[in-house]
N, C-alpha and C positions, 0 to 999 in steps of 0.2 A: 338278374340280381340273384346271388347266394341267399338261400335259406337256411340259418343254421339248424343242425340237426335239434329237434325238440329235446329237452329235458325227460328225464325218467326218475320217478319215485327212488330215493336214495343216492342219487347223482350228486357230485361235489360242486357245491357252489362257491366261488370268490366272492367275497364281499371285502370291498374296497373304496376307495374317495378319490375324486380326481378335484374337488371343489373345496367347499368348506367344513369346517370340523362338525362332527354331531355330537349331540349332549348324550347320545347312547352309550350303555357300558358294551364291552365285548360279551357278558353273559345275555345282555338283552337283544343283542344282534343275533347271536348265536340260537337262542330260544326262538327268535321268529322265523328263522331260516329252518329249524326244525319242524315247527309248525307247518311250514309250507311242504313238508315231507322229502327235503333235502338235507344234505351233509354240509354245513358251513366250513369254509375255510377263510379265516379273519385275516387280512394281511393288514399290516402294519398302518398303512395310510386309511385304514378304516376308523381308526380311534385317534390318530394323532393330530397334533395340533402345532401350526407355524403360525402364529399370529392369527388372519383370518384366513389361513389355509390350512387344509387337512395334512400338514406334512410338508416339506420342501418339494420343489417342482421335481427334484432328483428322484426323491422318495416315492411321489405319486406316480410319475412315469415307469418307474421300477417296477412297482407293483402292477400296473397295468400290463406292461411287457411279459413279466415273469407269468403271470394268471393266463393270459394267451398263449404263451409257449408251453405250459404246464399240460401234457396231455390228460391227465389225470382230473384237471379241472373243466367240468362241462359245460359252465355258464358263469356270467360276471353280472352283478347288480351291484350298483353304488349303494351308500349308505344314504346320501343326500345330495342336494343340488348347492346354491349359493352363489360361489365366484370362484372362477380361477381355472376352468378346466382348459381354457383355450391357452393357457400359458404353457401346458405340456405337450400338447400337440408336436410342436416340432421335436420333442425329446422320443417320441415312439417308435418302434421298430416296425414300421408299416409292411415291410416283406414279411415278418413272421407273424404278424397280426393276418395279412391277407391269407396265408398258408393254414392258417387254424381258426376259421370261422367257429364262432360260438355265439351262444344266446349270450345279448349285450343289454341291461337294462337301465333305465334311469329317464329324467326329465328335465325340465327347467335348464340350468346350467350345462347338465350333461347334452344338451342340444349341439353342442360344438362337436362333442364325440360322436354323437349319433349321425351327424352332417357327415363328419370326414369318414367312418365306416361305411356309409352309403357310396360316398363318391370317391374315396381311396381304394376301398376293398371290394365295391361291389357287393357288400355285405348287408342284408337286412339288419337293424337294430330297434328297440323296443321303448318307445315313449310310454312311461309306464310309474306308478308308484315304486317309490325304494324302500330298501330294508329297514330304514330308519320309521316309515310310515306304517311298515308290515307289524313292527312291535307294537305300536301304538292299536292296533286291529283295524282290519279291513272291512267297511259294511259289507250287505250283501250285494249290492250293485257293482262294486269295484273290484271285490274279489275275483269274480269268475273271469273280468277283464285282465287281471293280472297271472290268472292260471292259463287263460289264453295264450298271451305272451310267453310263459315258461314252456307251457306243456303242450303247446299248439292245438289247446281243446276248443270246439265251437263257441262262438259268442256271436250274439246280434248287434250291430252297432246302432243302437238306438238312445235316444234321451232317457233318462230315469222318470217315472211317473207322467205328469204331464207337461213336462219342461217343452216348451216348443221352440222347434228349429225353424229360423227365419228365412225365406228366399230374398235376396238381395239384388242377384241377376240370375234369372231363370235357364235353364237349358241343361245340357248334360254334357259329361266331360268323363275320360279316361286316362290314366296314367299312375305312376309311381306315386306315392305318398311321400313328402318331403318337408321340411320344417320343425317347428317347435315353439320354442319361446323367442318372443319378438326380439328383445335386447339382445339375444345372442345373434340371431338372425341378422339383423344391423350391424353388429360388432365384426360379422364375417366380411362385410363388405370390403373389397380392395386388399384382400388375404389370400394366399393360395389355398383356404378352405371356405370360399366364398361360396354361398350358398347358390346351387343350380337349379333352377324351376323349370326349364324349358321343357316343356310337354308333359309337365308333373301337376299332380295335385297339391298345391300349398297348404300347410295347415299353419295356424298361428294362434298363440295364446300368450297372455301376459299378467303379471301380478303387481300391485302396488305403485303404479305408474301414473301420476296426473293426466287429463286428457293432451295438454300440450305436449307432454312426453311421448306419448303414443303416437301423436300427430308426427312429431319429429321423426320417432323409429320409422313409422310406415312410411314418411315421405322419403326417407333414405332408400327404402326398399324400391317404392315407385320410382323414384329418379335413375334407380339401376336398372329399371326395365323388369324387375321381378315379377309384376302382376300381369305385364303383357307376355310374358314369356309363359308363364303359366297355361296348364290346360284347365284348372278348376281352382277355387279357392275355398277352404273351410275355416271359419273363424270360430275358435272355441272360446274359453272361459277367460274372459279379462276381470280377474278377481280385485276388488278393492282399487279400480281405476276410474272411477267416476268422479264428477265433479264435487268439489268442496265449497263452490260458492252458491248463495243464494240469489244470484242476480244472472240468469240463463242468458242475458244480453251481454256477458263478460267471459263467457265461456262456449266452448263447442262441445257438443253430447258426442259420445263413442257413436252414435248411428250417425250423426253428421258427417263425423269424420272419416266412417266407412263409404259413405256416399260419395264423399268428395275426393278421395284418395285410391278406393278400390273399385268402386263401381265403373268409373270410367274406363276401365279395362276391358269391359264388356264380358268377362270370363264367368262362367257359371259359379254362382258364389252364394253362401248360405253362412249364417251367423247363428248363436246359441249352442252349439254344440258344447255338451257338458264334458269337456275334457280340458285339462290343466291344473291350475294350483287350487284345487276344488275340492270337495267331498259331498257326495259321491263324484267319482271321476272314471271315464273310459280309459282305455289305454290303445295305443293304435301303434300297428307294424310298418316303422318306418323303412321306406323303400320297395315295399308290398305293392303290386299293382292294384289299384282301386277304381271302382265307378263313383261317381256322383250326379245324381239326378237332382238337380238344384230345385227345379219345378215345383218336385215332390218331397225336397227336404231330406232325402235318404241316401245312404253310402253305404259301402261296403266292398268286399275282395272282389276284383271282376271275375268273372265266369271265365 
């Protein structure tokens, strides 16, 4: 797996979007990048709007292709997620992208692009807060993780404070990180961009889905053999995915869903990792070889 060259202070960073429009102004995005010590290059899709998309499919794809082809651009980070990245995947110049590995960051809907970069281009990509979040200010836990993805600075993959990591299935595993947002992973099934979990450590997070929908999406992955294929599983933040009913007999908890759909695969598994649609949040280098000791609830880059 190719690890793109880490950024250096003053490098030019492309800011674009493959998903939903941002509410941030060009000035806010520019300042956020400069505060990170980088020089922003704001592409049209970063602030465009086409209904619920940040510009037409052609515009968004053109920006991505141009940013990868431009030798003066050293990295690319999206403005936000939302919806729509999977619409542009067939329009991308994968040959050029593969020849020009660069730091690429985002999460949520950007899971579609991260998975494609890993699998089509054999390139690491970074599950991390985006420029829109930078402009709001990053907390003291999150900022070092963002810098670790951009500049390859050292960071320890532990939860903040006393937040516990729970062992669902004990054991040890080693493999390349893959995964991201559950909805996007499930949407990839049956497409040329389907998530490949064979021998890998699968990370999953989600936001704003009711338990039955989480159950449905996980069942799709389970039925596709994605848990059986994985070497290990890391469950991140499932933000605002809890039950809305006061009668527990009419609902399954997330913990019950995990026990029924993920645990039977018997792969070392942990839950409660503070990563996803939450603040603070860690960031993850998708495609990098990681080790997981689920019995101890610890993980990090493989030695």
